[in-house]
C-alpha positions as CSV (number, residue, x, y, z in Angstrom):
1,M,174.1,104.6,41.6
2,P,170.3,103.3,41.1
3,E,168.1,105.3,39.0
4,P,165.9,108.0,40.4
5,M,162.4,107.1,41.7
6,R,160.2,108.8,39.0
7,I,157.2,110.9,40.9
8,L,154.6,112.3,38.8
9,H,152.6,115.1,40.6
10,L,149.2,115.8,39.3
11,I,147.5,119.1,41.0
12,T,144.2,120.6,40.0
13,T,146.1,124.0,39.6
14,T,149.0,125.8,39.9
15,D,147.7,129.3,41.0
16,T,148.5,130.7,44.2
17,G,147.4,128.7,47.2
18,G,148.5,126.3,50.2
19,A,148.7,123.1,48.5
20,E,150.4,124.6,45.5
21,A,153.1,126.3,47.5
22,M,153.6,122.8,49.3
23,L,154.0,121.3,46.0
24,A,156.3,123.7,44.8
25,K,158.7,123.5,48.3
26,L,158.5,119.5,48.1
27,C,159.8,119.0,44.3
28,Q,162.7,121.8,45.2
29,A,163.6,120.3,48.2
30,M,163.6,116.6,47.4
31,D,167.0,114.7,46.8
32,R,167.3,114.7,43.0
33,D,169.7,111.6,43.3
34,R,166.9,109.7,44.9
35,F,163.9,111.0,43.2
36,S,163.1,112.8,39.7
37,S,159.8,114.8,39.8
38,R,157.4,116.1,37.0
39,V,154.4,118.0,37.7
40,V,151.1,118.4,35.3
41,S,148.4,120.9,36.2
42,M,145.0,119.9,35.3
43,V,144.1,123.6,34.3
44,H,146.4,126.5,32.7
45,A,149.9,126.9,34.3
46,G,149.8,129.5,37.0
47,P,152.5,131.4,38.7
48,V,153.5,128.3,41.1
49,A,154.3,126.3,37.5
50,R,156.4,129.0,36.7
51,E,158.4,129.1,39.9
52,I,158.6,124.9,39.7
53,A,160.0,125.1,36.3
54,A,162.5,127.5,37.2
55,T,164.1,125.0,39.3
56,G,164.6,122.8,36.3
57,I,161.5,120.4,36.9
58,Q,159.4,119.7,34.0
59,V,155.8,121.3,34.2
60,E,153.0,120.7,31.8
61,S,149.1,121.6,31.9
62,L,146.3,119.7,30.2
63,G,144.6,122.8,29.4
64,L,141.1,121.5,31.3
65,D,138.1,123.5,32.2
66,L,137.0,122.4,35.4
67,G,133.6,123.0,34.6
68,K,133.2,121.4,31.4
69,P,133.7,117.8,30.8
70,M,136.9,117.1,28.4
71,P,137.5,113.4,28.0
72,G,140.5,114.3,25.9
73,S,142.7,115.7,29.2
74,V,142.5,112.3,30.5
75,W,144.1,110.9,27.3
76,R,146.7,113.3,27.5
77,L,147.4,112.4,30.9
78,I,147.6,108.9,30.2
79,K,150.0,109.8,27.1
80,I,152.5,111.5,29.9
81,I,152.4,108.6,32.6
82,R,153.1,106.3,29.7
83,E,156.2,108.5,28.5
84,F,157.3,109.1,32.0
85,K,156.6,105.7,33.6
86,P,156.5,106.9,37.1
87,Q,156.7,104.3,39.9
88,V,154.5,106.8,42.3
89,V,151.7,109.0,40.8
90,Q,151.1,111.7,43.4
91,T,147.7,113.6,43.2
92,W,147.0,116.8,44.8
93,L,143.2,118.2,45.6
94,Y,140.0,116.4,44.8
95,H,139.7,116.6,40.9
96,A,143.2,115.5,40.6
97,D,142.8,112.5,42.7
98,L,139.8,111.3,40.9
99,M,141.5,111.8,37.5
100,G,144.9,110.6,38.4
101,L,143.6,107.5,39.9
102,I,141.8,107.0,36.7
103,A,144.3,107.5,34.3
104,A,146.9,105.8,36.4
105,R,145.1,102.6,36.7
106,M,144.1,102.6,33.0
107,C,147.7,102.6,31.6
108,S,150.6,101.4,34.4
109,H,151.5,100.1,37.5
110,A,152.3,103.1,39.5
111,R,151.5,103.5,42.9
112,V,148.9,105.9,43.5
113,A,148.7,108.1,46.7
114,W,145.9,111.0,47.0
115,N,146.7,114.4,48.8
116,I,144.1,116.2,50.4
117,R,144.5,119.7,51.9
118,N,141.1,120.4,53.6
119,S,138.9,120.2,56.5
120,N,135.4,121.4,57.5
121,I,134.2,122.3,53.8
122,D,130.9,123.8,53.3
123,F,129.8,122.5,50.0
124,S,127.2,125.0,49.5
125,Q,129.6,127.6,48.6
126,Y,131.3,125.9,45.8
127,R,129.8,124.6,42.5
128,K,128.0,121.0,42.6
129,L,130.8,119.9,40.7
130,T,132.9,119.9,43.5
131,G,130.7,118.1,46.1
132,W,130.3,115.4,43.3
133,T,134.0,115.0,42.8
134,V,134.1,114.7,46.7
135,K,131.4,112.0,47.2
136,A,133.2,110.2,44.1
137,C,136.7,110.2,45.9
138,A,134.8,109.0,49.1
139,R,133.2,106.1,47.5
140,F,136.7,105.2,45.5
141,S,138.9,106.0,48.3
142,S,139.9,102.2,48.8
143,F,141.6,102.4,45.4
144,P,144.6,104.4,45.7
145,D,147.6,102.8,47.6
146,A,147.4,105.3,50.2
147,V,146.1,108.8,51.3
148,I,147.7,111.7,52.9
149,A,146.2,114.4,54.7
150,N,148.3,117.5,55.9
151,S,146.3,117.7,59.1
152,H,144.9,115.4,61.7
153,V,141.4,117.4,61.6
154,G,141.3,116.7,57.7
155,R,141.8,113.1,58.1
156,D,139.1,112.8,60.6
157,F,136.9,115.1,58.6
158,H,137.2,113.0,55.6
159,M,136.6,109.6,57.6
160,E,133.3,111.0,58.2
161,L,132.8,111.7,54.7
162,G,133.0,108.1,54.0
163,Y,136.9,108.0,53.1
164,A,138.3,104.4,53.7
165,P,141.6,104.0,52.1
166,K,144.3,101.0,52.8
167,R,146.3,103.5,54.5
168,F,145.9,107.2,55.9
169,E,148.9,109.2,56.5
170,V,149.2,112.7,58.0
171,I,152.2,114.5,56.8
172,P,152.0,118.3,57.8
173,N,153.4,121.4,55.9
174,G,156.8,122.5,56.1
175,F,158.7,125.9,56.1
176,D,161.5,127.4,54.6
177,L,163.0,129.1,57.5
178,D,165.7,130.9,55.9
179,R,163.3,132.8,53.8
180,F,160.4,133.0,56.3
181,S,162.2,135.0,59.3
182,R,161.5,138.3,60.6
183,D,163.7,141.4,58.8
184,E,163.1,144.5,60.8
185,L,164.6,146.4,57.9
186,Q,162.6,145.0,55.2
187,G,159.6,145.4,57.5
188,R,160.1,149.3,57.9
189,R,160.9,149.5,54.2
190,I,157.5,147.9,53.7
191,R,155.5,150.2,55.8
192,E,157.1,153.0,54.1
193,E,156.3,151.8,50.6
194,L,152.7,151.3,51.9
195,G,152.8,154.8,53.7
196,I,152.2,152.8,57.1
197,D,153.3,155.1,60.2
198,P,156.4,153.3,61.7
199,A,154.4,153.3,65.3
200,A,151.0,152.3,63.9
201,P,149.6,148.7,65.0
202,V,149.7,146.5,61.6
203,V,147.4,143.3,61.2
204,T,147.8,141.0,58.0
205,M,146.3,138.4,56.4
206,I,147.0,136.3,53.5
207,A,144.5,134.5,51.8
208,R,142.7,134.8,48.3
209,Q,139.4,135.7,47.9
210,D,137.1,132.6,48.8
211,P,133.8,132.4,50.7
212,M,135.9,129.8,53.1
213,K,138.3,132.7,54.0
214,D,135.5,134.8,55.5
215,H,136.8,138.6,54.9
216,D,133.5,139.6,55.8
217,T,133.8,138.9,59.5
218,L,137.6,140.0,59.4
219,M,136.5,143.3,58.0
220,R,133.8,143.8,60.7
221,A,136.1,142.8,63.5
222,I,138.7,145.4,62.3
223,A,135.9,148.0,61.9
224,L,135.5,147.4,66.0
225,V,139.1,147.5,66.4
226,C,139.6,151.0,64.6
227,R,137.2,152.4,67.0
228,V,139.4,151.9,69.8
229,I,142.7,152.0,67.8
230,P,142.2,154.5,65.1
231,D,145.7,154.4,63.4
232,A,145.5,150.3,63.0
233,R,145.9,149.0,59.7
234,L,144.9,145.8,58.0
235,I,147.1,144.4,55.3
236,L,145.0,142.0,53.0
237,C,147.0,140.1,50.3
238,G,146.1,137.2,48.0
239,D,144.4,136.6,44.8
240,R,141.6,138.8,43.9
241,V,141.8,140.7,47.0
242,D,142.6,144.0,45.5
243,P,140.4,147.4,44.9
244,D,139.2,146.1,41.6
245,N,137.2,143.5,44.0
246,A,133.9,145.1,44.1
247,T,132.3,142.8,46.8
248,L,135.4,143.5,49.2
249,Y,135.9,147.2,48.5
250,G,132.3,147.6,48.9
251,L,132.2,146.3,52.5
252,V,135.2,148.5,53.4
253,R,133.4,151.5,52.4
254,D,130.2,150.4,53.9
255,L,132.3,150.0,57.3
256,G,134.0,153.1,56.7
257,I,137.5,151.8,57.3
258,E,139.0,152.9,53.7
259,A,141.5,154.6,55.5
260,N,142.6,151.6,57.5
261,V,142.6,148.8,55.1
262,L,145.0,148.0,52.4
263,L,143.9,145.5,49.4
264,L,147.3,144.3,47.9
265,G,146.1,141.4,45.8
266,R,148.7,139.1,45.1
267,R,152.3,139.3,46.4
268,R,155.5,137.7,46.2
269,D,157.3,139.3,49.1
270,M,155.2,137.6,52.0
271,P,158.5,137.4,54.2
272,E,158.8,141.1,54.1
273,I,155.0,142.0,54.7
274,L,155.1,139.5,57.7
275,S,158.2,141.5,59.1
276,A,156.1,144.6,58.9
277,T,153.3,142.9,60.8
278,D,152.3,143.0,64.5
279,V,149.7,140.5,64.5
280,S,148.6,138.0,61.7
281,V,145.0,136.8,61.3
282,L,143.2,134.1,59.7
283,S,139.4,134.0,59.8
284,S,138.8,130.8,57.5
285,L,135.9,128.7,58.5
286,G,137.8,125.4,57.1
287,E,141.3,124.8,56.8
288,G,143.5,121.4,56.9
289,F,147.1,122.7,57.8
290,P,147.1,126.8,56.9
291,N,150.4,127.6,55.6
292,V,149.8,131.5,56.4
293,V,149.7,130.4,60.0
294,G,153.1,128.5,60.0
295,E,154.8,131.6,57.8
296,A,153.6,134.1,60.4
297,M,154.7,132.4,63.3
298,A,158.3,131.6,61.7
299,C,158.5,135.6,61.1
300,Q,157.8,136.2,64.7
301,A,154.3,137.5,64.3
302,P,151.7,136.3,66.7
303,V,148.3,135.0,65.3
304,V,144.9,135.3,65.7
305,A,142.9,132.2,64.3
306,N,139.7,130.5,64.1
307,N,139.9,127.2,65.7
308,V,139.9,125.2,62.2
309,G,141.9,122.5,60.9
310,D,145.0,121.9,62.7
311,V,145.5,125.5,63.8
312,A,145.4,124.8,67.6
313,R,148.1,122.0,67.3
314,I,150.3,124.7,65.3
315,M,150.1,127.7,67.5
316,G,150.3,125.8,70.9
317,D,150.2,128.7,73.5
318,T,151.7,131.7,70.9
319,G,148.7,132.8,69.7
320,V,144.7,133.2,70.3
321,L,141.9,131.0,69.5
322,V,138.7,132.5,68.5
323,P,135.2,131.0,67.4
324,G,134.2,131.2,63.6
325,K,131.9,133.9,62.3
326,D,132.6,136.1,65.5
327,A,133.7,139.8,64.8
328,V,133.4,140.6,68.4
329,A,135.7,137.7,69.5
330,M,138.1,138.4,66.8
331,A,138.3,142.0,67.4
332,G,138.9,141.1,71.3
333,A,141.8,138.9,70.4
334,L,143.4,141.4,67.9
335,M,143.3,144.4,70.5
336,E,144.4,142.0,73.3
337,L,147.8,141.0,71.3
338,L,148.1,144.6,69.5
339,T,147.9,146.3,73.1
340,M,150.2,143.9,74.9
341,D,153.5,145.1,76.2
342,K,156.1,145.1,73.7
343,E,158.7,143.1,75.4
344,K,156.2,140.4,76.3
345,K,154.8,140.5,72.6
346,R,158.4,140.4,71.2
347,L,159.0,137.0,73.4
348,L,155.5,135.4,72.2
349,G,157.1,136.0,68.8
350,I,160.3,134.5,69.5
351,E,158.4,131.4,71.3
352,A,156.3,131.2,67.9
353,R,159.3,130.8,65.7
354,Q,160.9,128.4,67.9
355,R,157.7,126.3,67.7
356,I,158.0,126.0,64.0
357,V,161.6,125.2,63.9
358,D,161.0,122.4,66.3
359,M,158.1,121.0,64.6
360,Y,157.5,122.1,61.3
361,S,161.0,122.5,59.6
362,M,160.9,121.8,55.6
363,E,163.9,119.4,56.0
364,S,161.6,117.4,58.3
365,V,158.8,117.0,56.3
366,V,160.6,116.4,53.1
367,S,162.0,113.6,54.9
368,Q,158.4,112.1,55.8
369,Y,157.8,112.4,52.1
370,E,160.8,110.9,50.9
371,D,160.4,108.1,53.2
372,F,156.8,107.6,52.3
373,Y,157.6,107.3,48.6
374,G,160.1,104.7,49.6
375,S,157.8,102.6,51.7
376,L,154.9,102.8,48.6
377,I,157.4,100.7,46.4
378,A,159.2,98.8,49.1
């Protein structure tokens, strides 16, 4: 049997996020007789690093502080590349794209593939270093052997930024449909745990605190919903989305919806929470291929979402699209689904799951990555 192809994955962080989750799923699902994976995080090892390491894949950190220049981190990466001798260096997110290209070209003949995960970025909401990094990536985008985007909108957006790679592929995210499926028993358990009445309408958004996620508009929409449906509940999960977040909790208090909003922070039981959900929502101002939309659909929770990234392509006719930063439109869409006839909403949820099964199964997406890596070194 031939030796497995060695793939070195370099990612900016291994904290909870869409890119990190997709990397974890990919590493775990790829055929280990054909591919040997190793993961390097530029900054500290986060929860996703521990999840990947638990499957027997080596994970390490360069210990980089993204706000400070640390040339020593490049040399540590070069040492790892020389030791592992990868045939492909797959980088994830802008900082890793740039650093991985430099290190790989300095010390190896490995094929380099970038992986971009965003679209419609408002650079004014981020540190100047991020804007400079993206501009540098655009300028040097012809140097890697290929660039992957997880959405068609993301590919087009980056081409407008000046990206001009030799090869530009779109490989969407994939979903573990055994894990993400509706479990009514677990849904009832979650409602009991959180003190939510079994009959109360529940809306959920899973997103870290970030300016691009626009929790502000969602909160204002929920305040409008609660005027009409007083027992409605909003569950928020994600990094820094908890009662200790003074900005978020202050907005909840100012809007008078403390009794309606639950700030749960980071959770590891997303399928169970989605099983307790009537409608999932995405208020992001910019996305590529948002995992949370597909995960909600797989759990038969219809989605209300801003028309960003490839959301329209993912949802089809199984949810409702709204314009960004429009609390009134979002509230109207949420009420449309929350007050829908129960049987009609149940069938809509079944249709949403079937769309994910047909188009975005993990098996299909892993196969696309494996074929892509094979073609890089053919």
